[in-house]
C-alpha positions in Angstrom: 0.0 0.0 0.0 1.7 3.2 -1.2 1.4 6.6 0.6 -1.5 7.9 -1.6 -3.5 4.7 -1.2 -2.9 4.7 2.6 -4.1 8.3 2.9 -7.2 7.4 0.9 -7.7 4.3 3.1 -7.5 6.3 6.3 -9.5 9.2 4.9 -12.3 6.8 3.9 -12.6 5.7 7.6 -13.1 9.4 8.7 -15.6 10.1 5.9 -17.7 7.0 6.5 -17.6 7.4 10.3 -18.5 11.1 10.0 -21.4 10.4 7.5 -22.8 7.6 9.7 -22.7 9.7 12.9 -24.2 12.8 11.2 -27.0 10.8 9.4 -28.0 9.0 12.6 -28.1 12.3 14.5 -30.1 14.2 11.9 -32.5 11.3 11.2 -33.2 10.5 14.8 -32.9 13.9 16.5 -36.7 14.4 16.9 -37.2 11.0 18.4 -34.1 10.8 20.7 -34.8 14.3 22.0 -38.3 13.4 23.0 -38.8 12.5 26.7 -38.8 8.7 27.3 -42.5 8.6 28.5 -43.6 10.4 25.2 -41.6 8.4 22.7 -44.3 5.7 22.3 -46.5 8.3 20.5 -43.7 9.4 18.2 -44.1 8.3 14.5 -40.5 7.0 14.5 -40.9 4.9 17.7 -41.7 1.7 15.8 -38.4 2.0 13.8 -35.9 3.6 16.3 -36.8 1.8 19.6 -34.2 -0.8 20.6 -36.4 -3.6 19.3 -37.5 -1.7 16.2 -36.3 -2.6 12.7 -33.7 0.2 12.6 -32.8 0.3 16.3 -32.4 -3.5 16.4 -30.3 -3.3 13.3 -28.0 -0.7 14.8 -27.3 -3.0 17.7 -26.6 -6.0 15.5 -24.4 -4.2 13.0 -22.6 -2.3 15.8 -21.9 -5.5 17.8 -20.6 -7.3 14.7 -18.3 -4.4 13.9 -16.8 -4.5 17.3 -16.4 -8.3 17.3 -14.8 -8.2 13.8 -12.6 -5.2 14.8 -11.2 -7.0 17.8 -10.9 -10.4 16.2 -9.0 -9.5 13.1 -6.6 -7.3 14.9 -5.9 -9.9 17.6 -5.4 -12.6 14.9 -3.0 -10.4 12.9 -1.1 -9.4 16.0 -0.8 -12.8 17.8 -1.2 -15.6 15.3 2.1 -16.3 13.4 0.2 -17.5 10.3 -1.1 -14.0 9.7 2.1 -12.1 10.5 2.9 -11.3 6.8 -0.7 -10.4 6.0 -0.3 -6.6 5.5 1.2 -4.0 7.9 0.1 -4.2 11.5 -0.5 -0.5 11.6 -3.0 -0.8 8.8 -4.9 -3.5 10.7 -4.8 -1.3 13.8 -6.4 1.6 11.8 -9.2 -0.8 10.7 -9.6 -2.0 14.3 -9.9 1.6 15.5 -12.5 2.4 12.8 -14.7 -0.6 13.5 -14.4 -0.2 17.2 -15.3 3.5 17.0 -18.3 3.4 14.6 -19.5 0.1 16.2 -20.1 1.7 19.6 -21.8 4.7 18.0 -24.3 2.3 16.4 -24.8 0.5 19.7 -25.4 3.8 21.4 -28.2 4.5 19.0 -29.5 1.0 19.4 -30.0 1.8 23.1 -32.0 4.9 22.1 -30.0 6.7 24.9 -31.8 4.6 27.5 -29.6 2.7 29.9 -30.6 0.4 32.7 -30.1 -3.0 34.3 -27.1 -5.2 33.5 -26.9 -3.9 30.0 -25.8 -0.5 31.4 -22.7 -2.2 32.7 -21.8 -3.4 29.2 -22.6 0.0 27.8 -20.4 1.9 30.2 -17.7 -0.7 29.9 -17.9 -0.1 26.1 -17.5 3.7 26.7 -14.5 3.1 28.9 -13.0 0.7 26.3 -13.4 3.3 23.6 -11.9 6.1 25.8 -9.0 3.9 26.9 -8.5 2.9 23.2 -8.0 6.6 22.4 -5.5 6.9 25.2 -3.9 3.6 24.0 -3.5 4.9 20.4 -1.9 8.1 21.8 0.6 6.0 23.8 1.1 3.6 20.8 2.3 6.3 18.5 4.9 7.6 21.0 6.9 4.3 20.7 9.3 4.3 17.7 8.1 1.8 15.0 8.9 0.6 11.6 6.7 1.4 8.6 5.1 -2.1 9.2 4.1 -1.1 12.7 6.7 -3.3 14.5 8.4 -1.7 17.5 12.0 -0.6 16.8 14.7 -1.8 19.1 16.5 1.0 21.0 19.7 0.4 18.9 17.7 0.5 15.6 16.0 3.7 16.7 19.3 5.3 17.6 20.9 4.3 14.3 17.9 5.8 12.5 18.3 9.0 14.5 22.0 9.2 13.7 21.4 8.7 10.0 18.8 11.6 10.1 21.2 13.8 12.0 24.1 13.1 9.6 21.8 13.8 6.6 20.7 17.1 7.9 24.1 18.3 9.1 25.8 17.3 5.9 23.5 19.4 3.7 22.9 22.5 5.8 25.3 25.0 7.4 23.2 26.5 10.2 24.0 29.7 11.8 25.4 29.1 15.3 22.3 30.1 17.2 20.0 27.9 15.2 22.5 25.0 15.3 22.6 25.3 19.1 18.8 25.2 19.5 18.5 22.4 17.0 21.2 20.3 18.8 19.6 21.0 22.2 16.2 19.9 20.9 17.6 16.7 19.4 19.9 15.8 22.3 19.1 12.7 24.4 20.6 14.5 27.4 17.4 16.5 27.5 15.5 13.3 28.6 18.1 12.0 31.1 15.9 12.4 34.1 12.5 12.0 32.5 9.2 11.6 34.4 5.7 11.0 33.0 4.7 14.6 33.8 7.9 15.9 32.2 7.3 13.7 29.1 3.8 15.2 28.7 5.1 18.7 29.1 7.6 18.1 26.4 4.9 16.8 24.1 2.9 19.9 24.6 5.7 22.4 24.1 7.8 20.5 21.5 5.5 21.2 18.5 6.0 25.0 19.1 9.7 24.6 19.5 9.9 22.3 16.4 7.9 24.8 14.3 10.2 27.6 15.3 13.4 25.7 14.5 12.0 24.3 11.2 11.0 27.8 10.2 14.5 29.1 10.8 16.0 26.1 8.9 13.6 26.7 6.0 14.6 30.4 6.0 18.2 29.5 5.9 17.6 27.0 3.0 16.4 29.9 0.8 19.9 31.2 0.7 21.2 27.9 -0.6 21.0 26.7 -4.2 18.9 23.5 -3.7 16.0 22.1 -5.6 12.5 22.2 -4.0 12.6 18.5 -3.4 16.0 18.6 -1.7 14.8 21.4 0.6 11.6 19.4 1.5 13.7 16.4 2.2 16.0 18.3 4.6 13.0 19.8 6.4 11.3 16.4 6.7 14.6 14.8 8.0 15.0 17.6 10.6 11.4 17.2 11.7 11.8 13.4 11.9 15.0 13.7 13.9 13.3 16.0 16.5 10.3 13.7 16.9 12.4 10.5 17.0 14.7 11.9 19.6 11.7 12.7 21.9 10.3 9.2 21.3 13.6 7.5 22.2 14.0 9.8 25.2 10.5 9.0 26.6 10.5 5.3 25.5 10.9 3.8 28.9 8.2 6.1 30.4 5.7 5.2 27.7 6.6 1.5 27.8 5.6 1.5 31.5 2.5 3.4 30.8 1.6 1.0 27.9 1.8 -2.0 30.4 -0.6 -0.2 32.8 -2.9 0.7 29.9 -3.2 -3.0 29.0 -4.1 -3.9 32.6 -7.0 -1.3 32.5 -8.2 -1.8 28.9 -8.6 -5.6 28.9 -10.9 -6.0 31.9 -13.3 -3.4 30.5 -13.3 -5.2 27.1 -13.9 -8.6 28.7 -16.8 -7.2 30.8 -18.3 -5.6 27.8 -18.3 -8.7 25.6 -19.5 -11.1 28.4 -22.5 -9.0 29.2 -23.1 -8.4 25.5 -23.3 -12.1 25.0 -25.7 -12.5 27.9 -27.8 -9.7 26.4 -28.0 -11.4 23.0 -28.8 -14.8 24.5 -31.6 -13.3 26.7 -33.0 -11.3 23.7 -33.2 -14.5 21.6 -34.6 -16.5 24.5 -37.5 -14.0 24.8 -38.2 -14.3 21.1 -37.0 -10.9 19.9 -36.0 -11.1 16.2 -34.8 -8.6 13.7 -36.1 -8.6 10.1 -35.5 -12.3 9.6 
């Protein structure tokens, strides 16, 4: 999957997810904004109630999306037979899409009415989604290959050195810019790193990076280079700054990732166990969809 196709692949998830959410909100606004005790008299009640043809369908499709999203990602990640089936990060992106849109459909299946044991599953689902967002944030802070595999510390340092040599070989910075660039790409900056310090660096680094890259770009205008060469230098400088921060905060985010797994998994298990109970009870009482 080349860069253009990958961008289209990811963009399609945003577009589909956005369209689904907007259409559900517009179509059902009148019904879902009606007080619970008055919904029975709403014209859309027969369709949008949890057991209605649409509402029931939202639950089935949303549940299947979550089951498929979790299953395919776990198979690709843990079963050796599937290790060479596409890049892991592409499967993660599909997992995130299915496990984001799926809960949205389940939310509309409930018609925003929560109660009994199902409410435990629903709030577990909410916590799974929120913790998934946090997990994605932590995931991208760990240096990885294009396939999504985690880089060893030695491989990451070698990549950083190559980027540094590439930038320094092609650009003669003025001393002040060089000092700030080297300070921002020095691992000494992360010698006594803590979680709070790592977060503070992540908040301020984009501004520092923009300032440094602006000065580098300004300096490149005085050098006789092609547009592609200048873009390559800016990209290499940016990647070096980002990679240095990820290497420096690697141990902190590794530890945080372990804690995240401890929190994420129980919520996911609780959600699926109660979901299965809910489906079994629904079938036992004779509730059927359009079949």
